[in-house]
C-alpha positions as CSV (number, residue, x, y, z in Angstrom):
1,X,-36.9,8.1,-4.9
2,X,-33.5,9.2,-3.6
3,X,-30.8,6.5,-4.1
4,X,-28.6,6.0,-1.1
5,X,-25.4,3.9,-1.2
6,X,-23.3,2.7,1.6
7,X,-19.5,2.6,1.3
8,X,-16.7,1.2,3.5
9,X,-13.1,2.6,3.5
10,X,-10.3,2.6,6.0
11,X,-9.8,4.7,9.2
12,X,-7.3,7.4,8.3
13,X,-7.8,10.9,6.9
14,X,-6.2,9.8,3.7
15,X,-8.7,6.9,3.3
16,X,-11.9,8.5,4.6
17,X,-11.9,12.3,4.0
18,X,-11.5,12.2,0.2
19,X,-14.4,9.7,-0.1
20,X,-16.7,11.9,1.9
21,X,-15.7,15.1,0.0
22,X,-16.0,13.4,-3.4
23,X,-19.3,11.9,-2.4
24,X,-20.7,15.3,-1.5
25,X,-19.8,16.5,-4.9
26,X,-21.3,13.4,-6.5
27,X,-24.6,14.0,-4.7
28,X,-24.7,17.6,-6.0
29,X,-24.0,16.3,-9.5
30,X,-26.3,13.2,-9.5
31,X,-28.6,13.4,-6.5
32,X,-27.2,10.0,-5.3
33,X,-26.0,10.0,-1.7
34,X,-23.2,7.8,-0.4
35,X,-22.6,7.3,3.3
36,X,-19.1,6.2,4.2
37,X,-18.0,4.2,7.2
38,X,-14.5,3.2,8.1
39,X,-12.5,0.3,9.7
40,X,-9.1,0.1,11.2
41,X,-5.9,-0.4,9.2
42,X,-5.5,-3.8,10.7
43,X,-9.1,-4.7,9.7
44,X,-8.5,-3.3,6.3
45,X,-5.6,-5.7,5.7
46,X,-7.4,-8.8,6.8
47,X,-11.2,-8.5,7.2
48,X,-13.2,-10.7,4.8
49,X,-14.3,-8.8,1.8
50,X,-17.3,-11.2,1.3
51,X,-18.8,-10.0,4.6
52,X,-18.4,-6.4,3.7
53,X,-20.0,-7.0,0.3
54,X,-23.2,-8.1,2.1
55,X,-23.4,-4.8,3.9
56,X,-22.0,-2.2,1.5
57,X,-22.4,-1.1,-2.1
58,X,-18.9,0.3,-2.5
59,X,-15.8,-1.1,-0.9
60,X,-12.3,0.2,-0.8
61,X,-10.0,-2.8,-1.1
62,X,-6.3,-3.7,-1.5
63,X,-5.1,-5.8,-4.4
64,X,-3.9,-9.0,-2.7
65,X,-7.5,-9.9,-2.0
66,X,-8.5,-10.1,-5.7
67,X,-8.0,-13.9,-6.1
68,X,-10.0,-14.6,-3.0
69,X,-12.9,-12.2,-3.9
70,X,-13.0,-13.5,-7.5
71,X,-13.5,-17.0,-6.2
72,X,-16.1,-15.9,-3.7
73,X,-18.0,-13.9,-6.4
74,X,-18.6,-11.0,-4.0
75,X,-17.6,-8.1,-6.3
76,X,-18.9,-7.0,-9.7
77,X,-16.3,-6.8,-12.5
78,X,-16.0,-3.2,-13.7
79,X,-14.9,-3.9,-17.3
80,X,-18.5,-3.6,-18.6
81,X,-19.3,-3.2,-22.3
82,X,-19.6,0.4,-23.5
83,X,-17.1,2.0,-21.2
84,X,-13.9,0.9,-22.9
85,X,-12.6,4.5,-23.6
86,X,-13.0,5.4,-19.9
87,X,-11.1,2.3,-18.8
88,X,-8.3,2.9,-21.3
89,X,-7.8,6.3,-19.8
90,X,-7.7,4.9,-16.3
91,X,-5.2,2.2,-17.4
92,X,-3.1,4.8,-19.1
93,X,-3.1,6.8,-15.9
94,X,-1.8,4.0,-13.8
95,X,1.1,4.8,-11.5
96,X,3.3,1.7,-11.6
97,X,1.3,-1.5,-11.6
98,X,-1.6,0.0,-9.6
99,X,-4.3,-0.5,-12.3
100,X,-3.3,-4.0,-13.3
101,X,-3.0,-5.0,-9.7
102,X,-6.8,-5.2,-9.6
103,X,-7.1,-7.4,-12.7
104,X,-7.6,-11.1,-12.2
105,X,-8.8,-13.9,-14.4
106,X,-9.2,-11.5,-17.3
107,X,-11.5,-9.1,-15.5
108,X,-11.0,-5.7,-13.7
109,X,-12.3,-5.9,-10.2
110,X,-11.4,-2.4,-8.9
111,X,-10.0,0.9,-10.0
112,X,-7.0,2.5,-8.2
113,X,-7.9,5.5,-6.2
114,X,-4.8,5.5,-4.0
115,X,-1.3,4.6,-5.1
116,X,1.4,3.7,-2.6
117,X,4.4,1.6,-2.1
118,X,7.2,1.3,0.5
119,X,9.3,4.5,0.2
120,X,11.7,6.4,2.4
121,X,10.6,8.9,5.0
122,X,13.0,11.4,6.6
123,X,13.0,14.7,8.6
124,X,15.1,17.6,7.3
125,X,17.1,19.0,10.2
126,X,17.6,15.7,11.8
127,X,19.4,14.5,8.6
128,X,20.9,16.5,5.7
129,X,18.7,14.7,3.2
130,X,17.4,11.2,2.2
131,X,19.9,8.4,2.4
132,X,20.9,7.1,-1.0
133,X,22.3,3.7,-0.1
134,X,21.6,0.7,2.1
135,X,25.1,1.1,3.6
136,X,24.5,4.8,4.4
137,X,21.2,3.9,6.0
138,X,22.8,1.2,8.2
139,X,25.4,3.7,9.4
140,X,22.6,6.0,10.4
141,X,20.8,3.1,12.1
142,X,23.8,2.4,14.3
143,X,23.3,5.9,15.8
144,X,19.8,5.0,16.9
145,X,18.0,7.3,14.5
146,X,16.2,4.8,12.2
147,X,12.8,3.3,12.7
148,X,11.0,0.5,10.8
149,X,7.3,-0.6,11.0
150,X,7.3,-4.3,11.6
151,X,3.8,-5.1,12.8
152,X,2.4,-7.8,10.6
153,X,2.1,-7.7,7.6
154,X,4.8,-5.0,7.4
155,X,7.7,-7.2,8.3
156,X,6.9,-9.4,5.3
157,X,6.5,-6.3,3.1
158,X,10.0,-5.2,3.9
159,X,11.3,-8.8,3.2
160,X,9.5,-8.6,-0.1
161,X,11.1,-5.2,-0.9
162,X,14.6,-6.2,-0.1
163,X,14.3,-9.4,-2.0
164,X,12.8,-7.8,-5.1
165,X,15.3,-5.0,-5.0
166,X,18.1,-7.5,-4.9
167,X,16.6,-9.3,-7.9
168,X,15.1,-12.2,-6.0
169,X,11.4,-11.5,-6.3
170,X,9.6,-13.8,-3.9
171,X,6.9,-16.3,-4.9
172,X,8.1,-16.6,-8.5
173,X,6.8,-20.2,-8.6
174,X,4.5,-22.4,-6.6
175,X,7.1,-24.7,-5.1
176,X,9.4,-22.3,-3.3
177,X,8.9,-18.9,-1.7
178,X,12.5,-17.7,-2.4
179,X,15.7,-19.5,-3.4
180,X,17.7,-20.5,-0.4
181,X,20.9,-18.4,-1.0
182,X,18.8,-15.4,-1.9
183,X,16.7,-15.8,1.2
184,X,19.8,-16.0,3.4
185,X,21.0,-12.6,2.0
186,X,17.6,-11.0,2.5
187,X,17.2,-12.4,6.0
188,X,20.7,-11.3,7.0
189,X,20.1,-7.8,5.8
190,X,16.7,-7.5,7.4
191,X,17.9,-9.0,10.7
192,X,20.9,-6.7,10.9
193,X,18.7,-3.7,10.4
194,X,16.0,-4.8,12.9
195,X,18.7,-5.3,15.6
196,X,19.4,-1.6,15.4
197,X,15.8,-0.3,15.7
198,X,13.5,0.0,18.7
199,X,12.2,-3.5,19.6
200,X,8.8,-1.9,20.0
201,X,8.7,-1.3,16.2
202,X,7.6,-5.0,15.9
203,X,4.3,-3.8,17.3
204,X,4.1,-0.6,15.2
205,X,2.4,-0.2,11.8
206,X,3.3,2.8,9.5
207,X,0.9,5.2,11.1
208,X,2.3,4.5,14.6
209,X,5.9,5.0,13.3
210,X,4.9,8.3,11.6
211,X,3.2,9.5,14.8
212,X,6.4,8.7,16.7
213,X,8.6,10.3,14.1
214,X,6.5,13.5,13.8
215,X,6.8,14.4,17.5
216,X,8.9,17.4,18.4
217,X,11.0,15.4,20.8
218,X,11.6,12.5,18.4
219,X,15.1,11.7,17.3
220,X,14.0,9.4,14.4
221,X,15.6,10.8,11.3
222,X,14.8,8.2,8.7
223,X,12.5,5.2,7.9
224,X,14.0,3.5,4.9
225,X,11.0,1.2,4.1
226,X,7.5,2.4,4.9
227,X,4.3,2.9,3.0
228,X,4.1,6.5,2.0
229,X,1.4,8.7,3.7
230,X,1.1,12.0,2.0
231,X,-0.7,13.5,5.0
232,X,2.5,13.7,7.0
233,X,4.1,15.7,4.2
234,X,1.7,18.6,4.6
235,X,2.7,21.6,6.5
236,X,0.9,21.7,9.8
237,X,-0.5,18.2,9.7
238,X,1.7,17.2,12.7
239,X,4.2,19.2,14.7
240,X,7.1,18.0,12.5
241,X,6.8,17.8,8.7
242,X,8.0,14.5,7.2
243,X,9.5,14.4,3.8
244,X,9.6,11.4,1.4
245,X,12.1,10.0,-1.2
246,X,12.9,6.9,-3.1
247,X,14.1,3.9,-1.2
248,X,17.9,3.4,-0.4
249,X,19.6,1.3,-3.1
250,X,22.0,-1.5,-2.9
251,X,25.1,-1.6,-5.1
252,X,24.0,1.2,-7.4
253,X,20.7,-0.4,-8.4
254,X,17.7,1.6,-9.4
255,X,15.1,2.2,-6.6
256,X,13.0,-0.8,-7.7
257,X,11.3,-3.7,-5.9
258,X,9.3,-1.9,-3.2
259,X,6.2,-3.9,-2.2
260,X,3.2,-2.2,-3.8
261,X,0.3,-1.0,-1.6
262,X,-2.5,1.5,-2.3
263,X,-6.2,0.9,-2.6
264,X,-8.9,0.5,-5.2
265,X,-12.6,1.2,-5.4
266,X,-14.8,-1.9,-5.9
267,X,-18.6,-2.6,-6.3
268,X,-20.4,-5.3,-4.3
269,X,-22.0,-8.0,-6.3
270,X,-24.9,-7.8,-3.8
271,X,-25.6,-4.1,-4.3
272,X,-29.2,-3.2,-5.1
273,X,-27.8,-0.3,-7.1
274,X,-24.9,-1.7,-9.1
275,X,-25.1,0.8,-12.0
276,X,-25.1,3.8,-9.7
277,X,-22.2,2.4,-7.6
278,X,-20.2,1.6,-10.8
279,X,-20.8,5.1,-12.1
280,X,-19.3,6.5,-8.9
281,X,-16.3,4.2,-9.1
282,X,-15.5,5.3,-12.7
283,X,-15.9,9.0,-11.7
284,X,-13.9,9.0,-8.5
285,X,-10.9,7.2,-10.2
286,X,-10.8,9.6,-13.1
287,X,-8.0,12.1,-13.8
288,X,-9.8,15.3,-13.1
289,X,-11.4,14.1,-9.8
290,X,-8.1,12.5,-8.6
291,X,-6.0,15.6,-9.2
292,X,-8.8,17.9,-8.0
293,X,-11.3,17.2,-5.3
294,X,-9.7,13.9,-4.2
295,X,-6.2,15.3,-3.6
296,X,-7.6,18.6,-2.2
297,X,-9.5,16.6,0.5
298,X,-6.5,14.8,1.7
299,X,-6.3,11.8,-0.6
300,X,-3.2,10.2,-2.0
301,X,-4.3,9.8,-5.6
302,X,-4.0,6.7,-7.7
303,X,-3.9,8.5,-11.0
304,X,-0.8,9.8,-12.7
305,X,-2.5,13.1,-13.6
306,X,-2.3,14.0,-9.8
307,X,1.2,12.7,-9.3
308,X,2.4,15.0,-12.1
309,X,0.3,18.0,-11.0
310,X,2.5,20.9,-9.8
311,X,0.0,22.2,-7.3
312,X,-0.5,18.7,-5.8
313,X,3.2,18.3,-5.4
314,X,3.7,21.8,-4.0
315,X,1.2,21.1,-1.2
316,X,3.1,17.9,-0.2
317,X,6.8,19.0,-0.4
318,X,7.1,17.1,-3.6
319,X,5.9,13.8,-2.2
320,X,4.7,12.4,-5.6
321,X,7.6,13.5,-7.8
322,X,10.2,12.4,-5.3
323,X,8.8,8.9,-4.8
324,X,7.6,8.2,-8.4
325,X,10.6,6.2,-9.5
326,X,10.1,3.8,-6.5
327,X,6.5,3.3,-7.3
328,X,7.0,2.8,-11.0
329,X,9.4,-0.1,-10.2
330,X,7.4,-1.6,-7.4
331,X,6.8,-5.3,-6.8
332,X,3.4,-6.8,-7.2
333,X,2.5,-9.3,-4.4
334,X,0.8,-12.6,-5.1
335,X,-3.0,-12.3,-5.4
336,X,-4.3,-15.9,-5.7
337,X,-7.0,-17.3,-3.6
338,X,-5.2,-18.6,-0.5
339,X,-2.6,-15.8,-0.5
340,X,-4.1,-13.8,2.4
341,X,-3.7,-16.6,5.0
342,X,-0.1,-17.1,3.8
343,X,0.6,-13.4,4.3
344,X,-0.7,-13.5,7.9
345,X,1.2,-16.6,8.8
346,X,4.4,-15.6,7.1
347,X,4.4,-12.2,8.8
348,X,4.0,-13.8,12.2
349,X,6.7,-16.3,11.5
350,X,9.1,-13.6,10.4
351,X,8.4,-11.6,13.5
352,X,9.0,-14.6,15.7
353,X,12.3,-15.2,14.0
354,X,13.3,-11.5,14.4
355,X,12.5,-11.5,18.1
356,X,14.5,-14.7,18.6
357,X,17.5,-13.6,16.6
358,X,17.0,-16.7,14.5
359,X,19.2,-17.8,11.7
360,X,18.0,-17.9,8.1
361,X,17.7,-21.6,7.2
362,X,15.0,-22.8,9.6
363,X,12.9,-19.7,8.9
364,X,13.2,-20.1,5.1
365,X,12.2,-23.7,5.4
366,X,9.1,-22.7,7.3
367,X,8.3,-19.9,4.8
368,X,8.6,-22.4,1.9
369,X,6.2,-24.8,3.8
370,X,3.7,-22.0,4.4
371,X,4.0,-20.9,0.7
372,X,3.3,-24.4,-0.6
373,X,0.2,-24.7,1.5
374,X,-1.0,-21.2,0.6
375,X,-0.4,-21.7,-3.1
376,X,-2.1,-25.1,-3.2
377,X,1.0,-27.0,-4.2
């Protein structure tokens, strides 16, 4: 009897095409078929994993869900006995904190197949090269040539990035989201930047910003904080090729603190074929597949072997080597059960504050209140 698995990923060539291509190879190798479906980026960021686990064998997730899904018991842990050597290789190949981001309560709930963080995007010809500092970026923003994705949760992601880069990592304890003076500095920097970009950016996610930036008539030269999308770095993907670099730095700091993103492959606890699904998860996350079939099909690999591969870099205008430092120093968001409602509410509160030109103190008090509720304090 032919084993057929169902998988759910997200609706973008980077998220869907490599899963289909790799599954085709897997079927040739094992005889096991995997049918992939996809959901919107907004759904991907907020749709209940428990509901997906009832309908699919394999699920592509992002790491902030791990506390919730661990409590719900909807995924199988992948750190099974007898596969320690394979897991050690996957852990060794982690780009930044990608691999440990899917670990929770002493178990491994997914393997990274896509590594991403907020990086800088720019268009050669509209600007001489990537901006190196926050001050340089602000000067460019004053000319109207900077954009910034702010649709929830991305406004919060940029708040995280600025805070961690400045040395004020958010949510360091359960009582306070960020120290008051630190929060004021972050809010003032973010607010000043947002006043200089298109107000419609508050309704744009990264894909919408990239699509706007990649048009022939666009004047957008730089997006300082945006989740990297390797697709836009390929020649011919869009009319204008976008290049990527490390985030602008403040006061000579290293390009650290960007909010980690990316995706991992997980197995439903309700799958009728858990062994077969787990075998695919191990295989698709492995070094050879990631730098080979996965990258060739349009994926943005989660394994360092791909990030260091000269051919993979050549095809993407050096996307991986030019953003690696930012990813290695990225900030890992909270992941406890209760975090996801906080992320949604905090993002909306930040956007309301940005739209109103609000001062820092009332907003920071509200973020603290939301954080205490979300962290169970």
